[in-house]
C-alpha positions as CSV (number, residue, x, y, z in Angstrom):
1,M,-14.8,-17.3,19.5
2,G,-13.0,-16.5,16.3
3,V,-11.8,-20.4,15.8
4,W,-12.4,-21.6,12.5
5,A,-14.3,-25.0,12.1
6,L,-12.4,-27.9,11.6
7,V,-12.3,-28.5,8.2
8,A,-9.8,-30.6,5.7
9,E,-7.5,-28.3,4.4
10,P,-5.3,-28.7,1.0
11,A,-1.9,-29.3,1.5
12,G,-1.2,-26.3,-0.7
13,L,-3.3,-23.6,1.4
14,L,-0.5,-22.7,4.2
15,P,2.2,-22.4,2.0
16,A,-0.3,-20.3,-0.6
17,R,-1.1,-18.0,2.3
18,E,2.4,-17.6,3.4
19,Q,3.9,-16.8,0.0
20,M,1.2,-14.6,-0.8
21,A,1.6,-12.4,2.1
22,L,5.2,-12.3,1.8
23,S,5.0,-11.0,-2.2
24,L,2.2,-8.7,-1.5
25,G,3.2,-7.1,1.7
26,W,6.8,-6.6,-0.2
27,H,5.5,-5.4,-3.7
28,I,2.9,-3.0,-2.1
29,I,5.6,-0.6,-1.0
30,L,7.1,-1.0,-4.5
31,A,3.7,-0.1,-6.0
32,A,3.2,2.8,-3.6
33,F,6.4,4.3,-5.2
34,G,5.0,3.9,-8.7
35,V,2.0,5.6,-7.9
36,A,3.2,8.6,-5.9
37,F,7.0,9.3,-6.5
38,P,6.6,10.3,-10.2
39,A,4.5,13.3,-9.0
40,M,7.2,14.2,-6.5
41,I,9.5,14.2,-9.1
42,F,7.3,16.3,-11.4
43,V,7.2,19.0,-8.9
44,V,10.9,19.4,-8.0
45,H,11.7,19.2,-12.1
46,R,8.9,21.8,-12.7
47,H,10.6,24.1,-10.1
48,G,14.4,23.3,-11.4
49,I,13.3,24.3,-15.2
50,R,12.1,27.7,-13.7
51,G,15.5,27.9,-12.5
52,D,16.4,26.5,-9.5
53,E,19.3,24.4,-10.3
54,T,19.2,22.5,-7.0
55,A,15.8,21.0,-7.6
56,L,16.6,20.0,-11.1
57,R,19.7,18.2,-9.7
58,L,17.2,16.6,-7.2
59,A,14.8,15.7,-10.0
60,K,17.6,13.6,-11.6
61,R,18.4,12.0,-8.6
62,W,15.2,10.8,-7.7
63,S,14.6,9.8,-11.3
64,K,17.4,7.1,-10.8
65,V,16.4,6.1,-7.4
66,A,12.9,5.4,-8.9
67,A,14.4,3.5,-11.9
68,V,16.1,1.1,-9.5
69,L,12.8,0.8,-7.8
70,F,10.9,0.5,-10.9
71,A,13.3,-2.7,-12.2
72,I,12.7,-4.5,-8.7
73,G,9.0,-3.8,-8.8
74,A,9.0,-5.4,-12.3
75,V,10.6,-8.6,-11.0
76,S,8.2,-8.7,-7.8
77,G,5.3,-8.0,-10.0
78,T,6.1,-10.8,-12.3
79,V,6.4,-13.2,-9.5
80,L,2.9,-12.1,-8.4
81,S,1.1,-12.6,-11.9
82,F,2.5,-16.2,-11.9
83,E,1.5,-16.6,-8.1
84,M,-2.2,-16.2,-8.8
85,G,-2.4,-19.2,-11.1
86,L,0.0,-21.5,-9.2
87,L,-1.2,-20.8,-5.6
88,W,-4.8,-20.3,-6.3
89,P,-6.3,-22.6,-9.1
90,G,-9.8,-22.6,-7.5
91,L,-9.9,-18.8,-8.0
92,M,-8.1,-18.4,-11.5
93,G,-9.9,-21.5,-12.6
94,G,-13.5,-20.5,-11.8
95,F,-13.2,-16.6,-12.5
96,G,-10.4,-16.2,-14.8
97,D,-12.8,-14.8,-17.0
98,V,-13.9,-12.3,-14.6
99,L,-10.6,-11.1,-13.7
100,G,-8.6,-11.3,-16.8
101,L,-9.8,-7.6,-18.1
102,P,-8.3,-5.9,-15.1
103,F,-5.3,-7.6,-14.9
104,A,-4.8,-7.2,-18.9
105,F,-5.2,-3.4,-18.4
106,E,-2.4,-3.6,-15.7
107,G,-0.1,-5.2,-17.9
108,L,-0.5,-2.5,-20.3
109,S,-0.4,0.1,-18.0
110,F,2.9,-1.4,-16.7
111,F,4.1,-1.2,-20.1
112,T,3.5,2.2,-20.5
113,E,4.7,3.3,-17.4
114,A,7.8,1.7,-18.3
115,I,8.3,3.3,-21.7
116,F,7.9,6.7,-20.4
117,L,10.1,6.0,-17.5
118,G,12.6,5.3,-20.0
119,I,12.2,8.4,-22.2
120,Y,12.4,10.4,-19.0
121,L,15.5,8.7,-18.1
122,Y,17.2,9.0,-21.2
123,G,15.7,12.7,-22.0
124,W,18.1,14.3,-19.7
125,D,19.9,17.3,-21.8
126,R,18.6,15.3,-25.0
127,L,15.0,16.8,-25.2
128,P,13.6,20.4,-24.7
129,P,13.0,20.8,-20.9
130,R,9.0,21.0,-21.0
131,W,8.9,18.1,-23.4
132,H,10.9,16.4,-20.9
133,L,9.1,17.2,-17.8
134,A,6.0,16.2,-19.9
135,A,7.3,12.7,-19.9
136,L,6.2,12.4,-16.6
137,V,2.6,12.9,-17.0
138,P,2.0,9.6,-19.1
139,M,3.9,7.9,-16.2
140,M,2.2,9.3,-13.6
141,A,-0.9,8.5,-15.3
142,A,-0.4,4.6,-16.3
143,G,1.3,4.0,-12.6
144,V,-2.1,5.1,-10.8
145,F,-4.2,3.5,-13.3
146,G,-2.7,0.6,-13.3
147,T,-2.8,0.5,-9.3
148,Y,-6.7,1.1,-9.7
149,C,-6.9,-2.1,-11.7
150,V,-5.6,-4.1,-9.1
151,I,-7.7,-2.1,-6.4
152,A,-10.8,-2.9,-8.9
153,V,-9.9,-6.7,-8.3
154,N,-9.5,-6.4,-4.7
155,T,-12.8,-4.8,-4.2
156,W,-14.3,-7.4,-6.4
157,M,-13.2,-10.0,-4.1
158,N,-14.6,-8.1,-1.1
159,M,-17.9,-7.3,-3.1
160,P,-18.1,-10.0,-6.3
161,T,-20.2,-8.9,-9.1
162,G,-20.2,-9.0,-13.3
163,F,-21.3,-12.8,-13.2
164,T,-23.8,-15.6,-12.8
165,L,-23.2,-18.4,-10.5
166,T,-25.4,-21.2,-11.8
167,G,-26.5,-24.4,-9.5
168,D,-23.7,-26.3,-9.9
169,G,-21.1,-23.7,-9.4
170,E,-20.5,-22.8,-12.9
171,V,-19.7,-19.1,-13.9
172,T,-21.5,-17.4,-16.5
173,D,-22.9,-13.9,-17.9
174,V,-19.5,-12.6,-17.1
175,Q,-19.4,-8.7,-17.6
176,P,-15.5,-8.0,-16.8
177,W,-16.5,-4.3,-17.0
178,H,-18.4,-4.9,-13.9
179,V,-15.1,-5.3,-12.2
180,L,-13.5,-2.0,-13.3
181,F,-16.4,-0.2,-12.4
182,N,-17.5,-1.9,-9.0
183,S,-19.2,0.6,-6.9
184,R,-16.6,0.4,-4.3
185,A,-13.8,0.2,-6.2
186,L,-13.0,4.3,-6.7
187,L,-13.5,4.6,-2.7
188,Q,-11.2,1.9,-2.0
189,F,-8.4,3.1,-4.4
190,A,-8.6,6.6,-2.9
191,H,-7.7,4.7,0.1
192,M,-4.5,3.5,-1.2
193,W,-3.6,6.3,-3.0
194,L,-3.8,8.4,-0.1
195,G,-1.9,5.5,1.8
196,A,0.8,5.7,-1.2
197,Y,1.5,9.5,-0.8
198,M,1.7,9.1,3.0
199,L,4.0,6.0,2.6
200,V,6.4,7.6,-0.4
201,G,6.2,11.1,1.5
202,F,7.1,10.1,4.8
203,V,9.9,7.9,3.8
204,V,11.5,10.4,1.1
205,A,11.1,13.0,3.9
206,A,12.8,10.8,6.5
207,V,15.9,10.0,4.3
208,Y,16.4,13.8,4.2
209,A,15.6,14.3,7.7
210,T,18.2,12.0,8.5
211,G,20.8,14.1,6.7
212,I,19.9,17.3,8.1
213,L,20.4,15.6,11.7
214,R,24.0,14.7,10.6
215,G,24.5,18.2,9.6
216,R,23.4,18.6,5.9
217,R,21.3,21.8,6.1
218,D,21.6,22.8,2.5
219,D,19.0,23.5,0.0
220,L,18.9,20.1,-1.5
221,H,18.2,18.7,1.8
222,R,15.5,21.0,2.5
223,I,13.6,20.6,-0.7
224,G,14.1,16.9,-0.6
225,L,12.1,17.1,3.0
226,M,9.7,19.7,2.3
227,V,8.3,18.6,-1.2
228,P,7.3,14.6,0.0
229,F,6.6,16.0,3.4
230,G,4.0,18.5,1.7
231,F,2.6,15.8,-0.5
232,A,2.4,13.4,3.2
233,S,0.8,16.2,5.0
234,V,-2.3,16.3,2.8
235,A,-2.7,12.8,2.2
236,A,-2.4,12.2,6.0
237,I,-5.2,14.7,6.9
238,L,-7.4,13.6,3.9
239,Q,-6.9,9.7,4.8
240,P,-9.2,9.6,8.2
241,I,-12.0,10.8,6.1
242,V,-12.0,8.7,3.2
243,G,-11.3,5.8,5.7
244,H,-14.3,6.7,7.6
245,V,-16.7,6.8,4.6
246,L,-15.3,3.5,3.3
247,G,-15.7,1.8,6.7
248,M,-19.3,2.7,7.2
249,A,-20.5,0.4,4.7
250,L,-18.6,-2.6,6.3
251,G,-22.1,-3.1,8.5
252,T,-23.7,-4.1,5.4
253,I,-21.3,-5.7,3.2
254,Q,-19.1,-7.3,5.6
255,P,-20.7,-7.4,9.0
256,A,-18.1,-10.0,10.5
257,K,-15.3,-8.3,9.6
258,L,-16.7,-5.1,10.9
259,A,-17.4,-6.9,14.1
260,A,-13.6,-8.0,14.2
261,F,-12.3,-4.7,13.6
262,E,-14.3,-3.5,16.5
263,L,-13.6,-6.2,18.9
264,D,-17.6,-6.5,19.5
265,V,-18.5,-9.7,20.6
266,T,-22.4,-8.9,21.2
267,T,-24.6,-6.8,19.3
268,E,-25.0,-3.4,21.1
269,N,-27.0,-0.8,20.3
270,P,-25.3,1.8,20.6
271,A,-22.0,0.1,20.3
272,P,-18.8,1.3,22.4
273,L,-15.5,2.0,20.8
274,H,-13.0,-0.8,22.0
275,I,-9.5,0.8,22.0
276,G,-6.9,-1.9,22.0
277,G,-7.7,-5.1,23.5
278,I,-7.6,-8.9,22.3
279,L,-9.7,-11.8,22.6
280,V,-9.2,-14.3,25.3
281,D,-11.3,-17.5,25.6
282,G,-14.4,-15.6,23.9
283,E,-14.2,-12.4,25.6
284,P,-12.4,-9.2,25.4
285,R,-9.7,-8.3,27.8
286,W,-7.5,-5.1,28.1
287,Y,-9.2,-2.5,26.2
288,L,-10.5,1.0,26.8
289,S,-14.2,1.3,26.1
290,I,-15.5,4.9,24.6
291,P,-19.4,4.4,24.9
292,R,-21.7,5.1,21.7
293,W,-18.4,6.0,19.7
294,G,-18.4,2.5,18.1
295,S,-21.7,2.9,16.6
296,F,-20.6,6.4,15.3
297,I,-17.3,5.1,13.8
298,A,-18.9,2.0,12.1
299,R,-22.2,3.3,11.1
300,G,-21.6,7.1,11.0
301,S,-24.4,7.5,13.7
302,F,-24.5,7.3,17.8
303,H,-27.7,4.9,17.8
304,K,-27.2,2.4,15.3
305,P,-26.6,-1.0,16.3
306,V,-23.2,-3.1,15.1
307,R,-23.6,-6.8,14.7
308,G,-21.3,-8.6,17.5
309,L,-18.9,-11.7,16.9
310,E,-21.5,-14.0,18.5
311,S,-24.3,-13.5,15.4
312,F,-22.1,-15.2,12.9
313,P,-21.4,-19.1,12.6
314,A,-17.8,-19.9,13.7
315,D,-16.6,-21.0,10.5
316,E,-17.6,-17.7,8.9
317,L,-15.6,-15.5,11.1
318,P,-11.8,-14.3,10.4
319,P,-9.0,-14.3,12.7
320,V,-10.3,-12.0,15.3
321,N,-7.1,-10.6,17.2
322,T,-5.0,-10.2,14.1
323,T,-7.9,-8.4,12.2
324,H,-8.5,-6.1,15.0
325,L,-5.0,-5.5,16.3
326,A,-3.9,-4.7,12.4
327,F,-7.3,-2.4,12.1
328,Q,-6.0,-0.6,15.2
329,G,-2.5,-0.3,14.1
330,M,-3.6,1.1,11.1
331,I,-6.3,3.6,12.7
332,G,-3.6,4.3,15.7
333,I,-0.7,5.3,13.2
334,G,-2.8,7.2,10.7
335,T,-4.4,9.3,13.3
336,A,-1.0,10.2,15.1
337,L,0.5,11.1,11.8
338,A,-2.3,13.3,11.0
339,L,-2.3,15.1,14.2
340,A,1.9,15.5,13.7
341,V,1.3,17.2,10.4
342,V,-1.7,19.3,11.8
343,V,0.6,20.6,14.5
344,Y,4.0,21.2,12.0
345,W,1.8,23.3,9.9
346,F,0.4,25.2,12.5
347,A,3.3,26.0,14.3
348,R,4.9,27.1,10.7
349,W,2.1,29.1,10.1
350,R,2.5,30.8,13.7
351,G,6.1,31.7,12.3
352,R,8.0,28.9,14.3
353,D,10.3,26.8,12.2
354,L,10.5,23.3,14.1
355,L,13.2,21.8,11.4
356,A,15.4,23.7,13.9
357,H,14.6,21.4,16.8
358,R,15.9,18.1,17.0
359,W,13.1,16.3,18.3
360,A,11.1,17.4,15.2
361,L,13.7,16.0,12.8
362,C,13.6,12.7,14.8
363,G,9.7,12.6,14.5
364,M,9.9,12.9,11.0
365,V,12.7,9.9,10.6
366,L,10.3,8.0,12.6
367,A,7.3,8.9,10.5
368,G,8.8,7.1,7.8
369,P,8.8,3.7,9.0
370,L,5.2,4.4,10.8
371,A,3.7,4.9,7.5
372,V,5.3,1.8,6.1
373,L,3.5,-0.2,9.0
374,A,0.2,1.4,8.8
375,L,0.1,0.6,5.1
376,E,0.8,-3.1,6.1
377,C,-1.6,-2.9,9.0
378,G,-4.2,-1.7,6.3
379,W,-3.9,-4.5,3.9
380,V,-3.6,-6.9,6.7
381,A,-6.8,-5.8,8.3
382,T,-8.5,-5.9,4.9
383,E,-7.5,-9.3,3.6
384,V,-7.3,-11.4,6.9
385,G,-10.6,-9.8,7.6
386,R,-12.2,-11.4,4.9
387,Q,-11.4,-14.7,5.7
388,P,-12.4,-17.4,5.4
389,W,-13.3,-16.1,2.0
390,T,-11.2,-15.4,-0.9
391,V,-14.5,-14.4,-3.1
392,Y,-16.9,-12.9,-0.1
393,G,-19.8,-15.1,0.3
394,I,-18.9,-17.3,-2.9
395,L,-15.6,-18.8,-2.7
396,R,-14.0,-20.1,0.5
397,T,-9.9,-19.7,0.4
398,V,-9.8,-23.7,1.1
399,D,-11.6,-24.1,-2.0
400,A,-9.2,-21.5,-3.9
401,A,-6.2,-23.3,-3.0
402,G,-4.4,-26.3,-4.5
403,D,-3.5,-29.6,-3.0
404,N,0.4,-29.3,-3.9
405,P,2.6,-29.7,-0.7
406,G,5.5,-29.1,-3.1
407,L,4.5,-25.0,-2.9
408,W,6.8,-25.0,0.3
409,W,9.8,-25.1,-2.2
410,V,8.3,-22.3,-4.3
411,F,7.4,-20.5,-1.2
412,S,11.4,-20.6,-0.2
413,G,12.6,-19.9,-3.6
414,V,10.6,-16.8,-3.6
415,A,11.9,-15.6,-0.1
416,V,15.5,-16.2,-1.0
417,V,14.7,-13.7,-4.2
418,Y,13.3,-11.2,-2.2
419,L,15.9,-11.2,0.2
420,G,18.5,-11.0,-2.7
421,M,16.3,-8.0,-4.2
422,T,16.2,-6.2,-0.8
423,I,19.9,-6.4,-0.3
424,G,20.3,-5.5,-3.8
425,A,18.5,-2.3,-3.7
426,V,19.8,-1.4,-0.2
427,V,23.3,-1.7,-1.6
428,V,22.9,-0.1,-5.2
429,I,20.9,3.0,-3.4
430,R,23.6,3.4,-0.8
431,S,26.4,3.5,-3.5
432,M,24.1,5.9,-5.4
433,T,23.9,8.2,-2.4
434,R,27.6,8.2,-1.3
435,R,28.7,8.8,-4.7
436,W,26.4,11.9,-4.7
437,R,27.8,13.1,-1.4
438,A,31.3,12.8,-2.6
439,G,30.2,15.2,-5.7
440,E,29.6,12.6,-8.6
441,E,26.1,13.8,-10.2
442,D,26.0,12.3,-13.9
443,L,26.5,8.5,-12.8
444,P,26.6,6.4,-15.7
445,S,25.5,3.4,-13.6
446,P,24.1,3.2,-10.3
447,Y,27.2,0.8,-9.1
448,G,29.7,1.5,-11.7
449,P,33.4,3.0,-11.7
450,A,33.8,6.9,-11.7
451,P,34.5,8.6,-15.0
452,E,38.2,9.1,-14.2
453,E,38.7,5.3,-13.5
454,V,36.9,5.1,-16.7
455,A,39.2,7.1,-18.8
456,R,42.0,5.4,-17.4
């Protein structure tokens, strides 16, 4: 159970999969910052122009970090744009006309975001305060719309529409607007949008929680923690609701993925909820079963059946264990983070300052990497769970890939580039933070010499 049928795989399939996993898994973190970070900068900047010098100083610092992340994201995004045609010629050759419009809009959004990021960065002390603040609005809108376009493409891959497939496999009657306005695109984007706010909010809050643990209990660290943590808290509470609504349609749209999510081997009515567990020799092992709740979570009813893995052909099943564990990881971490923020805000409502307790600050530090892991698990679940299809029900992944074994060299080169960008980002941002702690605020560049050294 869960083993694909033996088929002749093209030589480019495995390196294409490995490279796409690396590229998307790496880029999605930067994409999340592009979606959520400008809104957080807007809040602290708006508070700053109302008279809070600390908040204004924080906005200036965050804008420079955003610039570094944007520059790196531009590189990884460019790599991804080339990868689509290089790694998946069967997809882009057959469906390029269908996907061209959303990808074009995503490119325009990227350039718009870059333009207004530049205006914002160079507008300090040059533009009137409110006009300077307003530069963040189109930057936020462009980041959101560009991400929506990419999510719309992914939604289309899960639920294809906007074309007609002739008997000989030719794509005709292309209607690219149907990709952008896919009935599931908005809901899937909302899921990603909230995930982005969770990731960025918890990661940024973790940075300032670490500073507080090290004794830096000033207003800058307090604001730097509470603003992103507030965004992340709202997103963490709403995310399970959106995720549940999104998942209830899987039984109709992608029933094999749902069966893998729930680790349901046989069709049961009602179906239990399996917590934990893996599939061993076709049977689930080491799991906790809760009667009826599988039907409720998957179908929104305690009485509806959930199709089991045995009801699908073996060559139409995804890798079950990977899909199930990734899904459970996303759900488990997301639920834990949602409960944690409810506890924090309830305690605050009751007048208790949990930030005075070391264990609470350690929990906030841990929430950062957990939010990253939850987002990665979610994308593993949805992408691996769609296999063996690239375009669900129409184009198999083995047919989308090319037959070029030289892609392993491309994969190696991309891995080196991403490693270099990761090291560069860490070095530059750490250099910036050290200089800020030393009292330097006006950094001519993230890593250049101090102003007095330039004067000499």
